[in-house]
C-alpha positions in Angstrom: 5.3 150.1 102.8 7.2 152.7 105.0 9.4 150.3 106.7 10.6 149.2 103.1 11.1 152.8 102.0 13.0 153.9 105.1 15.4 150.9 104.9 16.2 151.4 101.2 17.0 155.1 102.3 19.5 153.9 104.7 20.9 151.7 102.1 21.4 154.6 99.9 22.9 157.0 102.6 25.3 154.3 103.6 26.6 153.8 100.2 27.0 157.3 99.2 29.0 158.0 102.7 31.2 154.8 102.1 34.8 154.7 101.0 35.5 154.8 97.6 36.5 151.0 97.9 33.3 150.1 99.5 31.3 151.5 96.9 33.1 149.5 94.5 32.7 146.2 96.1 29.0 147.0 96.9 28.1 147.3 92.9 27.6 144.5 90.7 30.3 143.8 88.1 30.4 145.4 84.6 33.1 144.8 81.7 36.0 146.9 82.3 35.9 149.8 79.5 38.0 153.2 79.2 35.1 155.2 79.3 33.1 157.5 81.4 30.0 157.6 82.8 28.7 161.4 83.4 26.1 162.6 85.5 25.5 166.3 85.2 25.6 168.4 88.2 24.4 165.5 90.5 24.7 166.6 93.9 27.7 164.4 95.8 29.8 163.5 92.6 29.4 166.2 90.2 32.4 165.0 88.2 32.1 160.7 87.5 35.3 158.9 87.0 36.0 156.2 84.9 34.2 153.2 85.6 35.4 152.7 89.0 32.0 153.8 90.3 30.4 150.8 88.4 33.3 148.1 88.8 33.0 145.1 91.7 37.1 145.4 91.5 38.1 148.8 93.3 39.7 151.2 90.9 41.4 154.4 91.5 39.7 157.8 90.4 39.9 159.0 87.2 38.3 162.0 85.8 38.0 162.2 82.3 34.6 163.3 81.6 33.3 166.4 79.7 33.8 169.0 82.5 37.4 168.3 82.4 40.3 169.1 79.9 42.3 166.1 79.5 45.8 166.6 78.9 47.7 164.2 76.2 51.0 164.2 77.7 51.8 160.5 78.6 48.2 159.8 78.7 48.0 156.4 78.2 51.1 155.9 80.6 49.6 158.0 83.6 46.3 156.0 83.1 47.8 152.9 83.3 49.6 153.7 86.3 47.0 155.3 88.1 45.2 152.1 87.9 47.7 150.1 89.8 47.8 152.5 92.8 46.4 151.4 96.2 43.8 152.9 98.0 45.0 153.9 101.7 42.7 154.2 104.4 43.0 157.3 107.0 46.1 155.8 109.3 44.2 157.6 112.2 40.6 156.3 111.5 39.2 159.2 109.7 37.2 159.8 107.0 40.0 160.8 104.8 42.3 158.7 102.5 44.6 158.6 99.7 45.1 157.3 96.2 48.5 157.9 95.6 51.4 156.9 93.2 54.2 155.8 94.8 56.8 158.1 95.5 59.4 156.7 92.8 57.0 156.1 90.4 56.0 159.9 90.4 59.4 160.6 90.3 60.2 159.2 87.2 57.2 161.0 85.1 58.4 164.0 83.2 56.8 167.4 84.1 54.3 167.3 81.5 53.2 163.7 82.8 53.1 164.8 86.2 50.5 167.7 85.0 48.7 164.9 83.3 48.2 162.9 86.3 47.1 165.9 88.6 44.8 166.8 85.7 42.8 163.8 86.1 43.5 162.1 89.1 43.1 164.0 92.6 45.0 162.1 95.1 43.1 163.0 98.2 39.6 161.5 99.1 37.2 163.1 102.4 33.6 161.5 103.1 30.9 164.1 102.5 27.5 163.0 103.3 26.0 166.5 102.9 25.2 166.8 99.1 25.6 170.1 97.6 22.7 171.6 95.5 22.1 171.2 91.9 22.9 173.9 89.6 20.3 175.1 87.1 20.2 178.0 84.6 24.0 178.3 84.4 23.6 180.1 81.3 21.8 182.9 83.1 23.6 183.2 86.4 27.3 184.2 87.5 28.1 181.8 90.6 30.3 182.7 93.0 31.9 179.4 93.4 33.2 177.0 90.3 31.5 173.9 89.5 32.3 171.0 92.1 33.9 168.8 89.7 36.1 166.3 92.0 33.2 165.7 94.4 34.5 164.1 97.4 38.0 164.0 95.8 40.7 167.0 96.0 44.4 167.3 94.9 46.4 166.6 97.6 49.3 168.6 99.4 51.9 166.9 97.1 49.5 168.1 93.7 48.9 171.8 95.1 52.7 172.0 95.5 53.6 171.1 92.0 50.9 173.3 90.7 52.1 176.2 92.7 56.1 175.9 92.5 55.6 174.6 88.9 53.2 177.6 88.1 55.0 179.1 84.8 55.5 175.5 83.5 51.8 174.5 84.1 50.4 177.4 82.5 52.6 176.9 79.5 51.0 173.3 79.5 47.7 174.6 79.6 47.6 177.3 77.1 48.1 175.2 74.0 45.1 172.8 75.3 43.0 175.4 75.4 43.3 176.9 72.4 43.3 173.8 70.8 39.8 173.0 72.8 38.5 176.4 72.6 37.4 175.7 76.0 38.8 175.9 79.8 38.2 172.6 81.4 36.8 172.8 85.4 40.1 171.5 86.2 42.1 173.8 84.5 39.7 176.8 86.2 40.4 175.2 89.4 44.3 174.9 89.1 44.6 178.7 87.8 42.7 179.4 91.2 45.0 177.3 93.2 47.9 178.7 91.6 46.4 182.4 92.2 47.7 182.7 88.5 47.0 186.7 88.3 49.1 187.0 85.3 46.3 185.2 83.6 43.9 187.6 83.8 44.3 189.5 80.6 44.1 185.9 78.6 41.0 184.9 80.7 39.1 188.1 79.6 40.1 187.9 76.2 39.3 184.5 75.7 36.0 184.8 77.4 34.9 187.8 75.3 35.5 185.5 72.2 32.1 183.9 72.8 30.8 185.3 76.1 29.4 181.8 77.2 31.6 180.3 79.8 30.5 182.3 83.0 32.7 180.3 85.2 35.4 182.2 83.6 33.8 185.4 85.3 33.4 183.2 88.3 37.5 182.6 88.1 38.1 186.3 87.7 36.0 186.8 91.0 38.0 184.1 93.0 41.3 185.8 92.1 40.0 189.1 93.3 38.7 187.6 96.4 41.6 185.5 97.5 43.9 188.7 97.0 41.3 190.4 98.8 41.5 193.4 96.1 39.6 196.5 97.9 37.2 197.6 95.0 35.9 194.1 95.0 35.9 193.2 98.5 33.9 196.4 99.4 31.0 195.7 96.4 27.5 194.7 96.5 28.6 191.6 94.5 31.0 190.0 97.1 28.5 190.8 99.8 25.7 188.8 97.9 28.0 186.2 96.7 30.5 185.6 99.6 29.0 187.3 103.1 26.3 184.8 103.4 25.7 183.0 106.4 24.9 179.6 104.5 24.5 178.3 101.3 27.6 180.1 99.5 28.1 177.5 97.2 24.7 178.3 95.4 24.9 181.9 95.4 25.4 183.6 92.1 24.7 187.2 90.4 21.8 187.4 87.3 23.8 187.1 84.2 23.3 190.2 82.3 25.5 192.9 80.5 26.1 195.3 83.6 27.3 192.6 85.9 29.7 191.0 83.1 31.0 194.4 82.3 31.5 195.3 86.2 33.3 192.1 86.7 35.8 192.4 83.8 36.0 196.2 84.4 37.0 195.4 88.0 39.3 192.1 87.2 41.3 194.4 84.8 41.9 197.6 87.3 43.0 194.6 89.8 45.3 193.5 87.2 46.5 196.6 86.1 46.9 197.8 90.2 49.1 194.6 90.7 51.6 195.9 87.9 51.7 199.6 88.6 53.3 198.7 91.9 
């Protein structure tokens, strides 16, 4: 019996560490459909993309699950283009690969359509066989890092350049969707962090204060202070507990209570006011 369990374990490990194309080919065929399979807080794939994980034919990643905010700008057109993308292995034989829209097709998209594309389809893939810990009791904790929403996928340099260079437009495209949905999706939070959009701090605080439920907004405020090396935060006990740890930084958290909540908001307010007093 031990031999059987060992063999099955090896097979699962190899499947988890294989490329997306290999994973798709290894799974039995299922009817194609425009729906999502959601695995909440899974270790290596905390966001599961549109039917690619269960199809025998390779399909590019399409993240439209409940953790994301899915922009409506040219959505059907963008999804159709994504499904035609070719998976390209690392030419140097490494563990990184890409799922990129061809440059001519990408250039033909409008700014809002590009925004939709980037929010639902990270272009870079890199194998990671060390699963992140499952997060529990999120309503009672303020984590130091945002939830891992893309798993082994990430935005490419081209996508990060789009967010950072088009920062004002990206924020303008985000705002009506945040208000309409009354939530800030995980992909939007990641984009705000990647853009270092400190100008959004007052809005983030006001949005959080409406219901005080999404503690990852507090996480985002701390990350913006950390990214900009704000001394009041960098010298705090909160910073040491969350970021000055030898290992397990992803799992580090503060207990959610009014004192910690108020302190994060006050520090973020002081940080923002200081930026605009210069």
